[in-house]
C-alpha positions in Angstrom: 22.4 6.6 10.2 20.8 7.2 13.5 20.5 10.1 15.9 20.5 8.6 19.4 21.7 11.6 21.5 19.5 12.5 24.5 18.7 15.9 22.8 17.0 14.1 19.9 14.8 11.9 22.0 11.1 12.8 22.2 9.5 13.5 25.6 6.4 11.3 25.1 4.2 9.3 27.4 5.0 5.6 26.9 1.9 3.8 25.7 0.4 1.1 27.9 -0.6 -1.7 25.6 -4.2 -2.6 25.9 -4.0 -5.5 23.5 -2.3 -8.0 25.8 -5.4 -10.1 25.7 -5.1 -10.4 21.9 -1.4 -11.3 22.1 -2.2 -14.0 24.7 -5.0 -15.4 22.5 -2.6 -15.5 19.5 0.1 -17.3 21.6 -2.5 -19.9 22.4 -3.6 -20.3 18.7 -3.6 -23.6 16.9 0.0 -24.2 15.6 -1.5 -25.5 12.4 -2.7 -21.9 11.5 0.5 -20.2 12.6 2.1 -20.8 9.2 -0.6 -18.5 7.7 0.1 -15.6 10.0 2.3 -12.6 9.4 5.5 -11.6 11.1 5.1 -9.3 14.1 6.5 -5.8 14.0 8.9 -4.9 16.8 9.7 -1.4 18.1 12.2 0.5 15.9 12.4 0.9 12.1 11.5 -2.1 10.1 12.5 -2.0 6.4 10.2 -4.1 4.1 11.6 -4.9 0.7 9.1 -6.4 -1.8 10.4 -8.2 -4.9 8.2 -8.7 -7.9 6.2 -5.5 -7.9 3.4 -3.9 -5.9 0.8 -6.7 -6.7 1.6 -8.2 -3.3 -0.3 -6.2 -0.6 2.2 -7.3 2.1 2.6 -3.7 3.4 -1.1 -3.2 4.0 -1.5 -6.7 5.4 1.3 -6.0 8.0 -0.4 -2.8 9.0 -3.9 -4.3 9.5 -2.4 -7.4 11.3 -0.6 -5.1 13.7 -3.8 -3.1 14.4 -5.6 -6.3 15.2 -3.0 -7.1 17.9 -2.5 -3.6 19.3 -4.6 -0.7 20.5 -4.0 2.8 19.2 -4.1 4.4 15.8 -1.6 4.1 12.9 -0.1 7.2 11.3 0.7 6.8 7.7 2.9 9.2 5.7 2.0 8.1 2.2 3.9 8.3 -1.1 3.0 6.8 -4.5 -0.6 6.0 -3.5 -0.1 3.1 -1.2 -3.0 4.1 1.1 -6.0 3.4 -1.2 -9.2 1.5 -1.0 -7.9 -0.8 -3.8 -5.7 -2.6 -1.2 -6.5 -1.6 2.3 -10.3 -1.9 2.2 -10.3 -5.0 0.1 -8.3 -7.1 2.6 -9.4 -5.6 5.9 -11.4 -8.1 8.0 -13.2 -5.2 9.7 -13.9 -1.8 8.3 -13.5 -0.4 11.9 -9.8 -1.0 11.5 -9.6 1.6 8.8 -10.9 4.3 11.1 -7.7 3.9 13.1 -5.5 4.8 10.2 -4.6 8.5 9.8 -3.1 9.4 6.5 -1.1 12.4 5.2 0.8 12.8 1.9 3.2 15.2 0.3 3.8 15.4 -3.5 7.3 16.8 -3.2 10.3 16.1 -1.1 9.6 19.2 1.0 5.9 18.3 1.5 6.8 14.7 2.5 9.4 15.9 5.0 7.0 18.5 6.3 4.4 15.7 6.9 7.0 13.7 8.8 8.0 16.7 10.9 4.3 17.5 11.7 3.5 13.9 12.9 3.8 14.7 16.6 1.3 17.6 16.2 -1.0 15.2 14.4 -0.7 12.7 17.2 -1.5 15.3 19.8 -4.5 16.5 17.8 -5.7 12.9 17.5 -5.4 12.4 21.2 -7.3 15.6 22.0 -10.1 14.7 19.7 -10.3 11.2 21.1 -10.3 12.4 24.7 -13.0 14.9 23.9 -15.2 12.2 22.3 -14.6 10.0 25.4 -15.6 12.8 27.7 -18.7 13.5 25.7 -19.7 9.8 26.1 -18.6 9.9 29.7 -16.7 6.6 29.2 -14.8 5.9 32.4 -12.9 2.9 31.0 -10.4 4.9 28.9 -9.2 7.3 31.5 -5.4 7.0 31.0 -5.5 8.0 27.3 -2.9 5.3 26.5 -5.0 3.6 23.7 -4.9 7.0 21.8 -1.2 7.0 21.4 0.2 5.6 18.2 0.7 1.9 17.8 2.4 2.1 14.4 3.9 4.6 12.0 4.0 3.8 8.3 6.1 5.5 5.6 6.1 3.5 2.3 8.3 4.5 -0.6 10.4 6.6 1.8 12.8 7.5 -1.1 10.2 8.3 -3.8 9.6 12.0 -3.2 13.2 12.9 -2.6 14.7 11.1 -5.6 11.9 12.3 -7.9 11.9 16.0 -7.0 13.4 18.0 -9.8 13.8 21.0 -7.5 16.3 19.2 -5.3 19.9 18.6 -6.1 21.4 15.2 -5.3 23.0 16.3 -2.1 19.9 18.1 -0.9 17.7 15.1 -1.7 20.0 12.8 0.3 20.0 15.3 3.2 16.2 15.5 3.3 15.8 11.8 3.2 18.3 11.3 6.0 16.6 13.9 8.1 13.2 12.1 7.5 14.8 8.8 8.6 16.3 10.5 11.7 12.9 11.8 12.6 11.2 8.5 12.2 13.9 6.8 14.3 13.3 9.4 17.0 9.5 8.7 16.9 10.1 4.9 17.1 12.2 5.4 20.2 10.1 8.1 21.8 6.8 6.3 21.4 8.4 2.8 21.7 6.5 1.6 18.6 7.3 0.1 15.2 8.0 2.3 12.2 7.4 0.4 8.9 9.1 1.7 5.8 9.6 0.6 2.3 11.8 1.8 -0.6 11.2 2.0 -4.3 14.7 0.9 -5.3 17.8 -0.7 -3.8 20.8 1.4 -4.7 23.3 3.8 -3.3 20.6 6.5 -2.7 18.5 4.2 -0.5 21.4 2.6 1.3 20.9 4.9 4.3 17.4 3.4 4.7 18.9 0.0 5.2 21.5 1.5 7.6 18.8 3.2 9.7 16.6 0.0 9.9 16.6 -2.0 13.1 14.8 -4.9 11.4 14.6 -6.2 7.8 11.8 -8.1 6.1 11.9 -9.3 2.5 8.8 -10.5 0.6 9.2 -12.3 -2.8 6.7 -13.8 -5.1 7.2 -17.6 -5.5 5.4 -20.2 -7.6 3.3 -21.1 -4.5 2.6 -17.6 -3.3 4.3 -14.7 -1.4 7.2 -15.7 0.9 8.2 -13.4 3.7 11.6 -13.8 5.4 12.8 -11.9 8.5 15.2 -12.3 11.4 13.0 -14.8 13.2 10.2 -15.5 10.6 10.0 -17.4 7.4 6.9 -18.2 5.3 7.0 -21.9 4.2 3.7 -23.1 2.8 0.2 -21.8 2.2 -2.1 -24.8 3.0 -5.8 -24.9 2.3 -8.4 -27.6 2.9 -8.2 -29.2 -0.5 -4.4 -29.5 -0.3 -3.7 -26.7 -2.8 -1.9 -23.5 -2.3 -3.0 -19.9 -2.3 -1.5 -17.7 -4.9 -0.7 -14.0 -4.7 -4.3 -12.8 -4.7 -6.5 -10.6 -2.5 -8.4 -13.7 -1.5 -5.3 -15.1 0.2 -4.6 -11.9 2.2 -8.3 -11.6 3.2 -8.2 -15.2 4.5 -5.0 -14.6 6.3 -6.3 -11.5 8.1 -9.7 -13.1 8.8 -7.8 -15.9 10.5 -6.0 -13.4 12.7 -9.2 -11.5 13.5 -10.9 -14.8 14.5 -8.0 -15.6 16.9 -8.3 -12.2 18.6 -12.1 -12.2 18.8 -12.7 -9.5 16.2 -15.9 -10.0 14.2 -15.3 -9.9 10.5 -17.4 -7.4 8.5 -15.8 -8.1 5.2 -17.4 -11.0 3.2 -14.7 -13.5 2.1 -16.4 -14.0 -1.2 -17.3 -10.5 -2.2 -15.3 -7.4 -3.0 -16.3 -4.6 -0.7 -16.8 -1.1 -1.9 -16.3 1.1 1.3 -16.4 4.8 1.3 -12.9 5.3 2.7 -9.7 3.9 4.1 -9.3 6.0 7.2 -9.2 9.6 8.3 -6.8 12.6 7.9 -6.5 16.3 8.8 -6.6 18.9 6.1 -4.5 22.1 6.1 -7.4 23.9 7.7 -7.6 21.4 10.6 -10.7 19.7 9.4 -11.0 15.9 9.9 -11.9 14.1 6.6 -12.2 10.6 5.4 -9.6 9.2 3.0 -11.2 7.6 0.0 -9.8 6.0 -3.1 -7.2 8.7 -3.5 -4.8 9.5 -0.5 -5.2 12.6 1.5 -3.6 15.5 -0.5 -2.8 17.7 2.5 -0.2 17.2 5.2 -1.2 16.7 8.8 -1.8 20.3 10.0 -0.7 23.5 8.3 0.4 24.6 4.9 3.3 26.4 6.5 5.0 23.1 7.2 5.0 22.0 3.6 1.5 20.7 3.2 0.6 22.6 0.1 
């Protein structure tokens, strides 16, 4: 299900990627380490299906890996508490990455859909604040504003709030989910960026999610660790120096992202042997327009106003 008519396309400024240097460095990386890296996210909707429960932080790892390779913030429409310090902050190689993640969440189908609809306004507010800070610093090196446009949109458990809302009938729940997917497809095309989504269940209700997806990734737990399979990517082994294999642990994902950070020249601020206890996992905007940090619990308000379904 897609809406590709010209009337549905967003009139947005196409972002100029400022992370080409990172991409070049990665392309020149040692092939021996390539097996440890994550699949890249292409423009369009990418559906990530995870088998074996939420103990595998592949979603958060893909987001952080993408931010290491691309300038610009990520906008995260959360459901079911995926944006928490328990996962994001524990595996992030640099806490500065978390400042680039803007989170909103709705507890009902209407609130979730309202957050999706309000995303362009949240993007514009983020750009305005960033430009104001740049002007205050009189920084001449970010004059085009391109790094302030989104590099990624994340919508985990896209079906959760619609299937679980007792106030919605089946037909209305399906309609709201379809409209949310159509909006996300429009943003992916308008901003020319990836939109990463997951679903709680594979069934008839979530079949439209698979239909709307341009790309499909599957992650499964195996005896040797998590295995990711996509159109042009497949995890094979997880080698370490002593010849053993990493299992599905936070240590593995920290090591994987630290390898990527080292390749692109980002200094790691997360000790590999200690569990960090940061104060937050990003920023968000309350219903009153106040910028706040997102701590262990996701932001409870939508992007901007309560009128759009944020309360």
